[in-house]
N, C-alpha and C positions, 0 to 999 in steps of 0.2 A: 731394708726394702719397704717396710711398712711406713717409715717416715717419708719416703718418696711418694708412695701411692696415695697417702691421705691428702696431701695438698692438691694432687692431681684430681682426686675424686671431688674435693670441695670446689675446685676450679670448674670441673665439668658440671657440677650441680648449679653453680652460679651462672655459667654460660647458658645452660639449659633454661634457667629461670629468666635470664635476660632475653633469650631467644623467644621464649613463650610470651613474655611481656610485649616484645616488639611485634610478634605475630598477632597478638590480640589487638594491639594498637592499630596495626595495619588493616586487619579485618574490620575493625570498628570504623576506620576511615573509609574503607570501601563501602560499608553499609551506609555511612553518613553521606557519601558522595554519589551513591547510586542514583541515576537520573530518574525523574518522576515518570510514572506510567502514562499511557494515553489519556486516562480519565482525568489527569491533572490539567489537560488542555481543553476539556469540554465540560459542560455543566447543564443540568436540567433547567428549563425555563418554560413555564406553562404559557407564557405570552408569545413564544416563538411558534411559527407555523409547524415546525417539526418537533417541538417540545424540548429543544436543546439549543445551546449557543456554543460557539467556538471562541476560546480565549486567544485571539490573534496576537495580542501584545506579548503573550508568554511564549509564542512560537518563533522559531528562527525566521528571518526575512525570506529565506528560500521557499518557505511553504506558502504557496499562493492559493491553495484550495484544500478541501477536505472531502472525502467521499465516505458515505455511510450507506450500507444496505441492511435495513432492518431484518433481523431474524437470521442473519448469516455469519455474523462475526466480522464482516468487512467494515472497518472503521479506521481509515488511514489518511495520513497527510498526503498531499500531492505537490510535487515540485515541477519546475520547468527545465527540460533539457535544452542545451544550447548547441549551435552548429559546431563549435570548436571542441565540444566534449559531449557528443550525442548519447553516449552510453555510460557516462560517469555515475549516474545514480543506480545503475545495476549493482554497484558495489558501495557507493557512498551513502551513509545513513545521516540524513539531514537532521534527524531528531537526536542522534547520538544515544539511542536506546539499546544499542548492541544488536539490532536487527540487521538483516542482510539486504542492503540497498533501501531505496525509497521509491514508491510509485511515482512515475513521472510522465509528463506530457511530451510526446515526440517533438523533436526540434523543428520539424516542418509544420507544427501546429502551435496554437496558443489557446489559452482558456477562452479567448474571444472568437476563435475560428468557427467557421460554419461546421467543419468536421474536426473533432478532437479525439486524437488517439492517445490512450493512457495505458502504460505498461506497468505491471506489478508482478512480483515473484509469487510462485506457488510453493509455500513453505511446507515442509513435511509434517509440521504440527498442525496444519490446517489454517495457519494465520496468513496475513497479507491478502493477496488476491486468490488464494486457493479455492474458496467457494465458487468463484466464477467458472471453474472447470466443471462444476456440477450442473451448469445451466443447459447443457446438451440434453438433459432430462427435462422434457416439456413440463411435467408436473412441478418440478423444482423451480423451473424458470418462471412459470406463471405465479407460483406462490410467492416468489421473491422478486416480482417485477418492478417494484418501486426502488429506485436508486436516487439518493440525495447527494447533490454536490453543493457544498458551502464555498462561497468565494470570499477571498480576503476583503473585497470591496463591501461585503455585507449582504450581497445578494445570495439567495438560496434557490438552487435549481432543482426542480422536481422532474426527474426523468422516469420514463417507462421503457422497459426492455421490449424490443421489437423483433430481434433476430439473434441467432447464435450460429457461429461457424467454427468448425474444427479444421485446421489445415496442417499439413506436413511442412514445417518451416524449411526443411532441406530442399523442397521442390517448389514451394509457393511463397510469395511475398505480397503482403497487402500494399497496394499503391495508394498513397494519400493524394486525393484529388479534391481540392476545395470547390471545384466547379461541377463535380459529378452529380448525376441524378441519384438521389437517395434510394429510390425504388430499384434502380439498376444495381446499386452497390450491394444490396442485400438479396437480390433476386436469386443468386446461386448459392446462398448460404444453406447450411444443413437443417436449420429449424427457423421457420418464419412464424412469429407470434402474431404480428399484425403489420399491415403496410404502413410505412412511415409517411409523414407529411413532407412536402418539399420546403415548407417554410419553418424555420427553426434551426436548432442545432442537433447534430447527430454525434453522440459520443460512442467510442469503441474501447471497451476495457479488455485488455489482452493479458493472458497468463499462460504458463506452461500447462500442458495436460499430457496424458500418457497413453493415448491411442496408438502412437508410434514412438520411436526413440526421440523424435524432435517435434512433437505436436504442439500446437498452440490453440487455445480456445479464445474466441473473441465474442464478447457480448455487446451487441449494439443497443443503445438506449437513446430514446428521442426526447428532446425538449420541444414542445409545441408552443409557439408564440401566438 
């Protein structure tokens, strides 16, 4: 019996060693192939109006803009939804970073629209658009009122938050009206920080919040021209 067990034991040791080696190689490959972080696509630039630049050539073609909110952790790429797949980016990660979805512009808008609706997830770790849910606190909203949108065309948009609204998405839906009066659009919101101008662009950044089972918080930010 000993003569039988010994070869089996040696074989088991060899197989374990091979498996360990293969596992190490596999883990090494994962580490080597791990996608770069967000910081790989942005860099500091003292000559830029905002102090940084976006490395557009390193980004996927789907990324048409980038949003940054200083002091909040919001630092995200933005893509454009299409009518044939309006909710695709709720799940698709354009950056292939392992995140859940990608912030995206509603298919009824574009980055050039007078009114631009942008959706992003509220991640449990506080990433993506999660900080926007805190804007219902007036102190937080005023402290973080500066919102920067970088466009792939090279233009940098400096926005200022003007209103915040929390809705129950089970009963309410924001209607996208490109001809609507901006003052009327924010008149019934929960928090008005200042009246918007009629000339310019109005952005609406929307994310989940937890006032009810299906709440959404929308932060309106104005670009004055």
